[in-house]
N, C-alpha and C positions, 0 to 999 in steps of 0.2 A: 742383428749380430747378438749371440747369446754369450754372455761371460759370467764368471763367477761360480763360487761353490755355495750351495744352498742346502742347509739341513731341512729335510722334509719328513712328514709323518704319513704313513700309510694307514687308513682306517681298516676295520675289520673285513670290509668288502674289497680291499686292495685299491681303494681310491687315494689319489694324492692330489693335493691342491697346488696347482701351478703357482709359483710365486707370482705376485701381482705385477712386478716389473716386466714380465715376459708375455703376459697375457695379451695385451694389445698388439705386440709385434706378431704373435702366433695368429691371431685373428686376421691382421693384415696380410700376412704372407700365405696363410693357408685356409682362411675362414674357419679356423679352429680345428682343422683336421690335421692329425699327426700319424705317424707310423712308428711302431717300436719293433725292434728286432734284436737279436743277440749279437753280441761282440765276439768275434771269433778268437780273440786272444785273451781277453779277460772275462771274468764272471760278472759282467755288467750288462745293461741294456743301452742300446742306442736309440735315441728318439729324434726323429727328423720331422720338420714340416713337410707335408705331403709333397709340395713341388720339388723340394731338395731330394726326397726319397725317390721321386719318379726318375730323376736324372741318374741317381745311383743304380736303381734298379735296371734301367736301360743299359748301363755299362756292364753290369753283372750278367745280364741276359746275353749280351754279345760275347762273352768269353767262350772259348771253345769247350763244349760239353765232354769232348773225348779226352780232355786233360783232367786227370783225377784231383789235381789241387783246385782248378777252376770249379769243377763240378761240386767239390766238397764245399767251397765258398757259396756257391749258389744254393746248395741245399740248406745250409745254416742260415744265410742272410735272408734270402727270398722266402725259404720254407717256413721260417719263424716270423716273418713280417706280419704284423697285426694292426688293423686300423684303430685308432684312438680318436676321440673327439672331446674337446673341452665342453663340459656341461655348463649350465647357466651359472653355476657357483665357481666356475674356473677350475674344476677337477677333471682328472682323467682316471680312467679304471684300467689298471694293469692286470691283464688276465692271469689266472693261476699258474699256467704252464710258464709264462715269462718270469713271474715272481719266483717261481722254483728255480728255474735256471740261474738267475741272479742272487739266489738265497736271500731274497728280500723278506724282511719281517716288518716290524713297526717303524723303525728309523732308518732313513736313507739319506743319500746325498745326491743331489741333482747338480751336475757339473756343466755349466755352459762350455761349449767347444766351438764357438763361431756359428756354424750353420746347424748344429745339432746339440743335443744334450747326451750326457751319459747318465745313467741312474745306477747307483751302487748301493749295496748294503753298507750302512754307516761304518760298522766295524771292519769290514773288508776294504772299504775305501782307506780308512786310517791306517791299517796295516800296509796296504800297497804304497800308499804315499810315503810312510817311513821307510819302506825299502827302496823307493825311488830316490829319496833324499841321501841314502847311504851309498849309492852306487858310485864308484870311482869313475867318473866321466872320462878321465885320461885314458882308462884302460879300454874304453870302448871307441870304435871308429865312428866319426861323425859322418852322416851322409853328405854327398857333395853339395846339396842344396843349402845345407846349414854352415858350411865352412866360411862363407863370407858374412854371416849374420853378426851383427853387432848388437848387443843388448845393453 
């Protein structure tokens, strides 16, 4: 389970050191193999341990290709899916095309989301987080799955 917000730095080659607290779990779950792809809703990257991604990819491939929304989702998520691997120093290399999509520069935020990570440009993360905090939740409808949730 991946949790927490972590400030990370990308070096000049686009490598980032995975926080130490996640490394062992990544090796256990996927032998250090990860998949990065684009998020269809936000300018960030989604990073999955390989077994988690394989389940998602299977579901995406099963969507009807004649449905334009499903086809667009397949093109974005599967089309941009890129293999990553933890090196001996615990780093992963984010390819230039994915860095460009997510507008990643030197400082970024790695956000644990349970079974995956989101990788955001730090400034974009901070701006988005501030916008989310300002949302009037009473004006938005809660999905039925959340109506009975107590926090």
